[in-house]
Structure formats: structure tokens, C-alpha cells
C-alpha positions as CSV (number, residue, x, y, z in Angstrom):
1,M,-8.2,-11.7,47.5
2,A,-7.6,-14.0,44.5
3,R,-8.7,-17.6,44.7
4,K,-6.0,-20.2,44.5
5,K,-7.7,-23.2,42.9
6,R,-10.2,-23.5,40.1
7,S,-13.1,-26.0,40.0
8,K,-13.4,-28.3,36.9
9,D,-16.3,-26.2,35.6
10,Q,-14.2,-23.0,36.1
11,V,-11.3,-24.6,34.2
12,V,-13.6,-25.4,31.3
13,H,-15.0,-21.9,31.3
14,D,-11.6,-20.3,31.6
15,R,-10.2,-22.4,28.7
16,A,-13.1,-21.4,26.5
17,R,-12.5,-17.7,27.4
18,V,-8.8,-18.1,26.8
19,A,-9.4,-19.6,23.4
20,E,-11.9,-16.8,22.5
21,L,-9.4,-14.1,23.5
22,K,-6.5,-15.9,21.8
23,L,-8.5,-15.9,18.6
24,Q,-8.9,-12.2,19.0
25,Q,-5.1,-11.9,19.0
26,Y,-4.6,-11.0,22.7
27,T,-1.3,-11.8,24.2
28,D,-1.0,-14.1,27.2
29,A,-0.3,-11.2,29.5
30,E,-3.4,-9.3,28.2
31,I,-5.5,-12.5,28.6
32,A,-4.3,-12.8,32.2
33,K,-5.4,-9.3,33.0
34,I,-8.8,-9.7,31.3
35,L,-9.4,-13.0,33.2
36,A,-8.3,-11.4,36.5
37,K,-10.9,-8.6,36.0
38,E,-13.7,-11.0,34.9
39,T,-13.2,-13.8,37.4
40,G,-11.0,-12.4,40.1
41,L,-8.6,-15.3,39.4
42,V,-5.0,-14.5,38.8
43,L,-3.5,-16.9,36.2
44,S,0.1,-16.8,35.2
45,R,1.1,-16.5,31.5
46,R,2.4,-20.0,31.8
47,Q,-1.0,-21.3,33.0
48,I,-2.7,-19.5,30.0
49,T,-0.2,-21.1,27.6
50,Y,-0.9,-24.5,29.2
51,D,-4.7,-24.0,28.9
52,M,-4.4,-22.9,25.3
53,G,-2.3,-26.0,24.6
54,K,-5.1,-28.1,26.0
55,V,-7.7,-26.3,23.9
56,R,-5.6,-26.8,20.7
57,K,-5.2,-30.5,21.6
58,S,-9.0,-30.7,22.0
59,W,-9.5,-29.0,18.6
60,L,-7.1,-31.3,16.9
61,E,-8.8,-34.4,18.4
62,K,-12.2,-33.1,17.2
63,Q,-10.8,-32.4,13.7
64,E,-9.3,-35.9,13.5
65,A,-12.5,-37.5,14.6
66,S,-14.5,-35.4,12.1
67,Y,-12.1,-36.4,9.3
68,A,-12.3,-40.1,10.2
69,M,-16.1,-39.9,10.2
70,H,-16.1,-38.2,6.8
71,V,-13.8,-40.9,5.4
72,A,-15.9,-43.7,6.8
73,T,-19.0,-42.1,5.3
74,E,-17.4,-41.8,1.9
75,L,-16.2,-45.4,2.1
76,A,-19.7,-46.5,2.9
77,R,-21.0,-44.6,-0.1
78,I,-18.5,-46.2,-2.4
79,D,-19.4,-49.6,-1.0
80,A,-23.1,-49.0,-1.7
81,L,-22.4,-47.7,-5.2
82,E,-20.2,-50.8,-6.0
83,R,-23.0,-53.1,-4.7
84,E,-25.5,-51.3,-7.0
85,I,-23.2,-51.7,-9.9
86,W,-22.9,-55.4,-9.2
87,V,-26.7,-55.7,-9.0
88,A,-27.0,-53.9,-12.4
89,L,-24.3,-56.2,-13.8
90,R,-26.2,-59.2,-12.6
91,A,-29.4,-57.9,-14.2
92,S,-27.6,-57.3,-17.5
93,T,-26.1,-60.8,-17.8
94,K,-27.5,-64.1,-19.0
95,D,-28.9,-66.6,-16.4
96,S,-25.7,-68.8,-16.6
97,W,-23.6,-66.0,-15.0
98,R,-26.1,-64.8,-12.5
99,E,-25.3,-67.4,-9.9
100,T,-21.6,-66.5,-9.9
101,I,-22.4,-62.8,-9.6
102,D,-25.0,-63.5,-6.9
103,K,-22.3,-65.2,-4.8
104,I,-20.1,-62.1,-5.1
105,V,-22.9,-59.6,-4.3
106,S,-24.2,-61.6,-1.3
107,N,-20.7,-61.7,0.2
108,P,-20.4,-59.1,2.9
109,S,-16.9,-58.1,1.9
110,L,-16.7,-56.6,-1.6
111,P,-14.5,-58.4,-4.1
112,D,-11.0,-57.4,-4.8
113,E,-9.5,-56.7,-8.2
114,L,-8.6,-60.3,-8.9
115,T,-12.1,-61.4,-8.4
116,V,-13.4,-58.6,-10.6
117,A,-10.9,-59.5,-13.3
118,K,-11.9,-63.1,-13.0
119,V,-15.7,-62.3,-13.4
120,Q,-14.9,-59.9,-16.2
121,K,-13.0,-62.7,-18.1
122,M,-15.8,-65.2,-17.5
123,T,-18.5,-62.8,-18.7
124,E,-16.6,-61.6,-21.8
125,S,-18.6,-64.0,-24.0
126,S,-21.9,-63.0,-22.4
127,S,-24.0,-59.9,-22.9
128,A,-22.5,-58.1,-19.9
129,N,-21.7,-54.5,-20.5
130,P,-17.9,-53.9,-19.9
131,A,-18.7,-50.4,-18.6
132,Y,-19.8,-52.0,-15.4
133,F,-16.3,-53.3,-14.8
134,A,-14.8,-49.9,-15.4
135,Q,-17.1,-48.5,-12.8
136,I,-16.3,-51.2,-10.3
137,M,-12.6,-50.5,-10.8
138,A,-13.2,-46.8,-10.4
139,C,-14.8,-47.6,-7.0
140,H,-11.7,-49.5,-6.0
141,T,-9.5,-46.6,-7.1
142,E,-11.5,-44.1,-5.1
143,R,-11.5,-46.3,-2.1
144,R,-7.7,-46.6,-2.2
145,K,-7.3,-42.8,-2.6
146,L,-9.5,-42.3,0.5
147,L,-7.4,-44.7,2.5
148,G,-4.2,-43.0,1.4
149,L,-2.8,-46.0,-0.4
150,Y,-1.5,-43.9,-3.3
151,A,1.4,-41.5,-3.4
152,P,0.4,-37.8,-3.3
153,Q,-0.8,-36.4,-6.6
154,H,0.6,-32.9,-6.0
155,S,3.6,-31.8,-4.2
156,I,3.5,-28.7,-2.0
157,V,7.3,-28.4,-2.1
158,E,8.5,-25.5,-4.2
159,K,10.7,-26.4,-7.2
160,R,14.1,-24.9,-6.8
161,V,17.0,-25.0,-9.1
162,I,20.0,-26.5,-7.3
163,K,23.4,-25.7,-8.8
164,A,25.2,-29.0,-9.2
165,Y,28.6,-30.0,-10.4
166,A,29.1,-30.4,-14.1
167,T,29.2,-33.9,-15.4
168,V,32.8,-35.0,-16.2
169,S,33.4,-37.9,-18.5
170,P,36.6,-40.0,-18.3
171,G,37.9,-38.3,-21.4
172,D,37.9,-35.0,-19.5
173,W,40.0,-36.3,-16.6
174,P,43.6,-35.2,-16.3
175,S,46.0,-37.8,-17.6
176,D,47.8,-38.2,-14.2
177,A,44.5,-39.0,-12.5
178,I,43.8,-41.8,-14.9
179,E,47.3,-43.3,-14.4
180,G,47.0,-42.9,-10.6
181,E,49.9,-40.5,-10.2
182,Y,49.4,-38.0,-7.5
183,S,51.5,-36.4,-4.9
184,E,51.1,-36.9,-1.1
185,G,49.7,-33.4,-0.7
186,D,46.7,-34.0,-2.9
């Protein structure tokens, strides 16, 4: 006789097996028969669909967490790179500008573009290499890209030619339309 209820462990096991069979292209009815043979448990196709939905939701949550972790890792790398660039900039400047750069580098939050532009303007007369500022700005650009602050670079929408109405200039209009003469039926 078939069991009526599944334990929590059995639900986890069944969902893993359902996912495995679904990936092998079995239908819900076939999965129900296979599970009935393996476990003695009779599951409806509706229950299999529900379990597969839970598995998909779990996969999606894991993927989102993984993506968020990768973005955070890349952001940390960009932050570290930018700090290294600031340290190299400090080392390349004269003593008079080092205090200003030290304040920026010691700040836990990295400077924004206005601060970078301000330091760049101040150090133009010094021996600072302008390539450092380009690298800092590149770090800012990459950070914004990772955070999704730019519009997409590529469109996945297919280009289609849409037939449109021809452009009509006022000179092409019928004379009665210009004068406002029209009949009630128009």
C-alpha cells in the first residue's frame, strides 16, 4: 500500500530525483511511475510539477546569490586596484601634494569623480603622471558597469523593418483639406 505523507528528508530526496529525471527529459507522468517503483510513493503529476517548481526556485536563488557574490568580489578587486593607483600617484608626486592624496587614500570610501577631477586639477603643475587619473576613471567606469548604472551596450532585440506611412508635406495635401472644407461623411 502506498504511503500518504512524506517526511522532510523524503521530500528533499524526491525533489532531487524529480529534478534529475526532468533533466533527462522525462514527462511528469513518467516521473510519477519511476518514483512509484523506487519509493512505493504515488505522487500526482501536479505534485511533481509543484516539486519541480520548488527546485527551479532553489536553483534561481542559488544563481542570484552566486552572481551577487561574483559582483561583490569584482567590486572589491576594483576598489583594491584603485587604492593601489592612488598610492602610486602619491609616490610619484612632490611632497606638497602628498598630504592631500594621503587624506584621500586614508578615507575608507573611495573618492568620487569630482574629487578625482579636483586632485587632477591641483596636481597638473606637479610631476604627477596623468595616466594615473585615466586609470582611476577607468576603475570608476568599470564599477558603474558592474552595478548596472549604464544602459545596455548591446540589444538582443532583432532589427526589423517596419513599414510606415510616407511622409506628407503640407504642399502635398489636397487643397480642400487646407481650407478646411470637408463633408459630413468624411
